[in-house]
C-alpha positions in Angstrom: -96.5 -52.1 -239.6 -94.8 -54.2 -236.5 -95.4 -53.6 -232.9 -92.4 -51.6 -232.3 -93.4 -49.2 -235.2 -97.2 -49.1 -233.7 -95.5 -48.3 -230.4 -93.3 -45.5 -231.7 -96.2 -44.0 -233.7 -98.4 -44.1 -230.5 -96.1 -42.4 -228.3 -95.8 -39.7 -230.9 -99.5 -39.0 -231.0 -99.2 -39.0 -226.8 -96.7 -36.5 -226.7 -98.3 -34.8 -229.7 -102.1 -34.6 -227.8 -100.2 -34.3 -224.4 -102.7 -36.0 -222.2 -99.9 -36.5 -220.1 -100.3 -33.1 -218.3 -104.0 -34.4 -217.2 -102.7 -37.6 -216.3 -99.8 -36.4 -214.1 -102.4 -33.9 -212.0 -104.8 -37.0 -211.6 -101.8 -39.2 -210.3 -100.7 -36.3 -208.2 -104.0 -36.3 -206.7 -104.0 -40.2 -206.2 -100.7 -39.9 -204.3 -102.3 -37.5 -201.7 -105.1 -39.4 -201.2 -103.0 -42.9 -200.9 -100.6 -40.6 -198.2 -103.9 -40.1 -195.8 -105.4 -43.6 -196.3 -101.9 -45.5 -195.8 -101.9 -43.5 -192.1 -104.5 -46.2 -190.8 -102.1 -48.9 -190.8 -100.2 -49.1 -187.7 -97.6 -51.3 -189.6 -98.0 -50.9 -193.3 -94.9 -53.3 -194.0 -95.9 -56.0 -191.6 -99.4 -56.0 -193.5 -98.0 -56.2 -196.9 -96.0 -59.0 -196.0 -99.1 -60.5 -195.0 -100.7 -60.2 -198.4 -97.4 -61.3 -200.3 -97.5 -65.0 -198.0 -101.3 -65.1 -198.8 -100.8 -64.7 -202.7 -97.8 -67.3 -202.7 -99.8 -69.6 -200.8 -102.2 -69.3 -203.5 -99.9 -69.6 -206.4 -98.1 -72.5 -205.0 -101.3 -74.5 -204.0 -103.0 -73.0 -207.5 -104.3 -76.8 -208.7 -105.9 -77.9 -205.4 -107.2 -74.2 -204.7 -108.9 -74.3 -208.3 -110.5 -77.8 -207.8 -111.8 -76.8 -204.4 -113.3 -73.9 -205.7 -115.4 -75.2 -208.5 -116.7 -78.1 -205.8 -117.5 -75.5 -203.9 -119.4 -73.1 -206.2 -121.2 -76.0 -207.9 -122.5 -76.9 -204.3 -123.7 -73.6 -204.2 -125.6 -74.1 -207.4 -123.4 -72.4 -209.9 -121.6 -73.2 -212.9 -117.7 -73.0 -213.5 -116.4 -73.1 -217.2 -112.8 -73.3 -218.2 -111.5 -71.2 -221.2 -108.0 -72.2 -222.5 -108.1 -69.1 -224.6 -109.9 -65.9 -225.7 -111.8 -67.6 -228.5 -112.7 -70.0 -226.0 -114.0 -67.6 -223.2 -115.9 -65.8 -225.9 -117.8 -69.0 -227.4 -118.5 -70.1 -223.6 -120.1 -66.9 -223.1 -121.9 -66.6 -226.4 -123.6 -70.5 -225.8 -124.7 -69.2 -222.3 -126.4 -65.9 -224.5 -127.9 -68.4 -226.6 -129.3 -70.6 -224.1 -131.1 -67.7 -222.4 -132.0 -65.9 -225.7 -130.2 -63.0 -224.6 -129.9 -59.8 -227.4 -128.4 -57.4 -224.9 -126.0 -57.6 -222.1 -124.7 -55.4 -219.2 -121.0 -55.6 -218.8 -118.7 -53.9 -216.2 -114.9 -52.9 -216.3 -112.8 -55.9 -216.1 -109.1 -56.4 -217.1 -110.2 -59.9 -218.2 -113.0 -58.8 -220.3 -110.6 -56.3 -222.0 -108.2 -59.2 -222.2 -110.5 -61.4 -224.4 -112.4 -58.3 -226.3 -115.4 -59.2 -225.4 -117.0 -55.8 -226.4 -115.9 -56.3 -230.2 -117.0 -60.1 -230.2 -120.5 -59.5 -228.8 -120.8 -56.4 -231.4 -119.5 -58.7 -234.5 -122.3 -60.9 -232.8 -125.3 -58.3 -233.1 -125.5 -58.7 -229.0 -126.0 -55.0 -227.3 -123.6 -54.3 -224.8 -124.5 -51.7 -221.9 -121.9 -50.4 -219.3 -122.7 -50.6 -215.9 -119.8 -47.8 -215.0 -120.2 -43.9 -215.8 -116.5 -44.2 -217.3 -117.3 -47.1 -219.1 -120.4 -45.4 -220.4 -118.5 -42.1 -221.4 -115.8 -44.1 -223.3 -118.5 -46.3 -225.1 -120.2 -43.4 -226.4 -116.7 -41.0 -227.4 -115.3 -44.6 -229.0 -112.1 -44.1 -226.9 -109.9 -46.5 -225.5 -109.5 -47.4 -221.6 -106.7 -44.9 -220.4 -105.8 -46.3 -216.7 -107.0 -49.8 -215.3 -108.9 -48.1 -212.6 -109.6 -44.8 -213.7 -110.5 -45.1 -217.2 -111.2 -41.7 -218.4 -108.2 -39.9 -216.4 -107.1 -38.5 -219.9 -110.4 -36.6 -220.5 -111.1 -33.2 -219.3 -114.6 -32.3 -218.4 -114.8 -30.2 -221.5 -113.7 -33.0 -223.5 -116.4 -35.5 -221.8 -119.0 -32.8 -222.0 -118.3 -32.9 -225.7 -118.6 -36.3 -226.2 -121.8 -36.7 -224.8 -123.1 -33.4 -226.5 -122.4 -35.0 -229.9 -124.1 -38.4 -229.4 -126.5 -37.2 -226.7 -127.4 -33.9 -227.6 -126.5 -32.9 -223.7 -126.3 -28.9 -223.6 -122.7 -27.3 -223.9 -121.2 -26.1 -220.6 -123.0 -28.6 -218.4 -121.7 -28.9 -215.1 -119.5 -32.1 -213.6 -122.7 -32.7 -211.6 -125.0 -32.7 -214.4 -123.0 -34.8 -216.5 -122.6 -37.4 -214.0 -126.4 -37.4 -213.0 -126.9 -37.8 -217.1 -124.8 -40.4 -217.4 -126.4 -42.2 -214.2 -129.9 -41.8 -215.6 -128.7 -43.1 -219.1 -127.0 -46.3 -217.5 -130.1 -46.9 -215.3 -132.6 -47.0 -218.3 -130.3 -49.3 -220.1 -130.3 -51.9 -217.0 -133.8 -52.6 -217.5 -133.4 -53.7 -221.1 -130.8 -56.5 -220.3 -131.2 -59.9 -218.2 -127.6 -60.8 -218.2 -124.9 -59.2 -216.7 -121.0 -60.0 -217.3 -118.4 -59.0 -215.0 -115.0 -59.8 -213.8 -113.8 -61.0 -210.4 -111.3 -59.3 -208.1 -111.0 -62.5 -206.0 -112.3 -66.3 -206.3 -112.6 -68.2 -202.9 -111.3 -71.3 -202.7 -113.0 -72.4 -199.7 -116.6 -70.9 -199.8 -116.8 -70.8 -203.9 -117.3 -67.2 -203.6 -117.1 -64.3 -206.3 -115.5 -61.2 -204.7 -116.8 -58.1 -206.6 -115.0 -54.6 -205.6 -116.5 -51.3 -207.1 -116.6 -47.4 -206.3 -120.1 -46.6 -207.6 -122.8 -49.2 -207.0 -124.1 -50.0 -210.3 -123.1 -53.2 -210.5 -124.8 -54.4 -207.7 -127.8 -52.8 -208.8 -127.3 -54.7 -212.3 -127.2 -57.9 -210.3 -130.2 -57.4 -208.6 -131.9 -56.9 -212.1 -130.4 -59.6 -214.1 -131.2 -63.3 -214.1 -128.0 -64.3 -214.8 -124.3 -63.5 -214.1 -121.4 -64.4 -215.9 -118.1 -63.8 -214.4 -114.8 -64.1 -216.1 -111.4 -64.3 -213.9 -108.0 -65.6 -214.7 -107.1 -68.3 -212.4 -104.5 -66.3 -210.7 -107.7 -64.5 -208.8 -108.0 -67.6 -206.6 -107.1 -67.2 -203.3 -107.3 -69.8 -200.3 -109.9 -68.4 -197.7 -112.7 -65.8 -197.5 -110.6 -65.0 -194.2 -107.7 -63.9 -196.2 -110.1 -60.9 -197.5 -109.6 -59.2 -194.0 -105.9 -58.3 -195.5 -106.7 -58.1 -199.1 -109.9 -55.9 -199.3 -108.4 -53.3 -197.1 -104.8 -53.2 -199.1 -106.4 -53.4 -202.5 -108.7 -50.4 -201.6 -106.2 -48.2 -200.2 -103.8 -48.9 -203.4 -106.6 -48.9 -205.9 -108.7 -45.8 -205.1 -106.6 -44.2 -202.1 -109.5 -44.7 -199.3 -109.6 -47.0 -196.6 -112.3 -49.2 -197.9 -114.4 -49.2 -201.0 -117.8 -48.1 -201.3 -119.1 -51.6 -202.3 -117.9 -54.7 -201.6 -119.7 -57.9 -202.7 -119.3 -61.9 -202.6 -121.5 -64.0 -204.6 -122.0 -67.5 -203.6 -123.7 -69.0 -206.8 -127.1 -68.9 -207.7 -129.3 -66.5 -205.7 -132.1 -68.3 -203.5 -135.5 -67.5 -202.6 -136.6 -65.7 -205.6 -133.8 -63.1 -205.5 -131.6 -62.3 -208.7 -129.4 -63.5 -210.4 -131.0 -66.7 -210.5 -128.3 -68.5 -212.6 -124.5 -67.7 -212.0 -121.3 -69.0 -214.2 -117.8 -68.5 -214.0 -115.6 -68.9 -216.5 -111.8 -69.6 -215.4 -109.4 -68.4 -218.0 -106.2 -69.5 -218.7 -105.2 -67.4 -221.9 -101.2 -67.7 -221.3 -101.0 -67.9 -218.0 -100.0 -71.5 -217.8 -96.9 -70.6 -219.9 -96.1 -67.7 -217.1 -95.8 -70.5 -214.7 -93.0 -72.1 -216.5 -90.8 -69.3 -215.5 -89.8 -69.9 -212.0 -88.3 -66.6 -211.4 -90.9 -64.4 -213.0 -94.2 -66.6 -212.4 -94.8 -64.7 -209.0 -95.9 -61.7 -211.0 -99.2 -63.8 -211.1 -99.6 -62.5 -207.3 -100.6 -59.5 -208.5 -103.8 -57.9 -207.1 -104.7 -55.2 -210.1 -105.0 -52.5 -207.7 -103.3 -50.2 -210.3 -100.7 -48.7 -208.0 -97.8 -49.6 -210.2 -99.5 -47.5 -213.0 -99.9 -44.5 -211.0 -96.1 -44.2 -210.1 -94.5 -45.0 -213.3 -92.9 -42.4 -215.1 -93.0 -44.0 -218.6 -97.1 -44.4 -218.5 -97.5 -41.0 -217.2 -96.2 -39.7 -220.4 -97.4 -42.2 -222.8 -100.3 -43.3 -221.6 -102.5 -46.6 -221.8 -103.4 -46.5 -225.6 -99.5 -46.6 -226.2 -98.9 -50.1 -224.7 -101.8 -51.4 -227.5 -102.1 -54.5 -224.5 -105.1 -55.1 -221.9 -102.6 -54.4 -219.2 -100.6 -51.4 -219.3 -97.7 -49.6 -217.1 -95.2 -51.8 -215.4 -97.9 -54.9 -215.1 -98.3 -55.0 -218.7 -94.4 -54.7 -219.8 -93.8 -57.6 -217.7 -97.0 -59.9 -217.7 -97.6 -59.5 -221.5 -94.4 -61.0 -223.0 -94.7 -63.6 -220.7 -98.1 -64.4 -221.6 -98.1 -63.9 -225.2 -94.7 -64.8 -226.1 -91.5 -62.8 -225.6 -91.1 -62.9 -229.6 -94.1 -60.6 -230.3 -93.9 -58.5 -227.2 -90.0 -58.1 -226.6 -90.6 -54.3 -227.6 -92.8 -53.9 -224.2 -89.4 -54.5 -222.3 -88.5 -50.9 -223.5 -90.7 -49.1 -221.5 -89.2 -49.1 -218.4 -86.8 -46.6 -216.7 -85.7 -48.9 -214.1 -86.0 -46.4 -211.3 -88.2 -49.2 -208.9 -91.1 -47.2 -208.0 -93.6 -49.8 -209.1 -91.8 -52.4 -206.7 -91.6 -49.8 -203.8 -95.5 -49.3 -204.1 -96.4 -52.7 -204.5 -99.0 -53.6 -201.9 -98.1 -57.4 -202.4 -94.3 -56.6 -202.8 -93.8 -57.8 -206.3 -90.1 -56.9 -207.3 -91.5 -55.9 -210.7 -87.9 -54.0 -211.6 -86.1 -57.3 -211.2 -88.5 -59.3 -213.5 -88.1 -57.0 -216.1 -84.2 -57.5 -215.9 -84.8 -60.9 -216.3 -87.3 -60.5 -219.2 -84.8 -58.5 -220.8 -81.9 -60.7 -220.2 -84.1 -63.6 -222.1 -84.8 -61.1 -224.7 -81.3 -60.3 -225.5 -80.4 -64.3 -224.8 -83.0 -65.4 -227.8 -81.9 -62.5 -229.9 -85.6 -60.9 -230.1 -84.3 -57.4 -229.4 -83.7 -55.3 -232.5 -81.0 -56.5 -234.7 -79.6 -52.7 -235.1 -79.6 -52.0 -231.8 -77.7 -55.7 -231.2 -75.3 -54.4 -233.5 -74.8 -51.1 -231.9 -73.9 -52.2 -228.5 -71.6 -54.6 -229.9 -69.8 -51.8 -231.5 -69.7 -49.9 -228.4 -68.4 -52.6 -226.4 -65.7 -53.3 -228.9 -65.0 -49.4 -229.3 -64.5 -48.8 -225.5 -61.9 -51.8 -225.7 -59.7 -49.9 -228.2 -58.4 -46.6 -227.8 -57.5 -46.1 -231.5 -61.5 -46.4 -232.0 -62.0 -44.0 -229.1 -60.0 -41.4 -231.0 -61.5 -41.8 -234.2 -62.5 -38.4 -235.8 -66.1 -37.0 -234.3 -67.5 -36.8 -237.5 -67.4 -40.4 -238.5 -68.6 -41.1 -234.6 -71.7 -39.0 -235.2 -72.3 -40.5 -238.4 -72.2 -43.8 -237.1 -74.5 -42.8 -233.8 -77.1 -41.2 -236.5 -77.4 -44.4 -238.7 -77.6 -47.0 -235.9 -80.0 -45.3 -233.0 -81.6 -42.2 -234.5 -84.9 -43.8 -235.3 -85.4 -45.1 -231.9 -84.1 -42.0 -230.5 -87.6 -40.1 -231.3 -88.3 -36.9 -233.1 -88.9 -34.9 -229.8 -84.9 -34.5 -228.9 -81.7 -33.9 -230.7 -79.2 -36.5 -230.7 -76.2 -35.5 -228.7 -73.0 -34.8 -230.7 -69.7 -36.1 -229.9 -66.8 -33.4 -229.0 -64.4 -32.5 -231.4 -61.5 -33.7 -229.2 -61.9 -36.9 -226.9 -60.9 -36.2 -223.5 -57.6 -38.4 -223.9 -56.4 -36.2 -226.8 -57.3 -32.9 -224.4 -55.4 -34.5 -221.7 -52.3 -35.2 -224.2 -52.2 -31.7 -225.1 -52.6 -30.2 -221.7 -49.5 -32.2 -220.8 -47.4 -31.4 -223.8 -48.1 -27.6 -223.3 -46.5 -27.9 -220.1 
């Protein structure tokens, strides 16, 4: 089964389970919180423009900033490692765990950790993985896939979460939300004491001070860091920012668009190894490429790497709201996934993702760093067609459409023949949830001619 067939099947499953009802409700609540949060800005457009300039500066001075970060972080006592791909990153993590004789680790939700498929790698290596977040714990307990970048269990109702916890941990049926949260927090805190290593992502890397910025909304990562001897952060090189002073702009914007609140509950900056007996005593940063260098080759599309991964574009995407995160079958979902994944992993293998866009432009309007996602999508589609990575059947179909519209004789061919051609050419891609429209028995040209003749 190729990726296009997998996508079609996943979409059918999504419509059958109808998680879109819960997704639309949750994203609607987010929109209400966002509308209240952005009122705190006197001039939101100006702040967005400032954030854009910071991210552009980061992208245009990438090489220097990364070298400066390594120098600063090493001076602070930390260790910087470089990974070319996901296998390289997992191997580096395995070496660190072996060095510190770790048999279990704590991990937090992160795009990069999903990108390198760390959970599966560690489980295959017989390393126990415990999640620091309430939502991550629930997903792991139920064997569910992350549905949303910042709200992973957005598709699950209270009853479904209760059912997951009841099956695995015998939590009583009919538990209230408060009871379930308290139970999960107790289990997470219990597992923290078993691990002396915590693996996280990084929301930003500070070039001037050699700092790793972590943003969370629960407080479990902060507690896990205070208990762990070793901290490993995995970050794409696009997370770099020039200065700690840039956080004045980026942190409030990230919190506003990620959580719909003025500032996140916990914002941490870690500067290498902790001192005076504090934990973690040993810190590592793995800077990940994994296809990002390929994105830099696209001069008109490379600014997608300016993304701050707040997930705002996902919340307004009509395609995502209907099919959900697992249908993408990639670490990045929504507009970011449809644009970034083909550029990172190759247009030939992931050109099918370019169909997951309605070109409504809502993602570009809401983006806090003003990335023109819809324009980049158009450029991706253009390249897909130029290199003939699109569906051959659809390509032939559109060529036939162009030829037909240039010929009155072909336009006037019998409706039965046109309906037969349409069914054969695009019925498989049209989906099973709606009927393919039928051509009218008479064309407008013929009806017009008959009306003139009857006069």
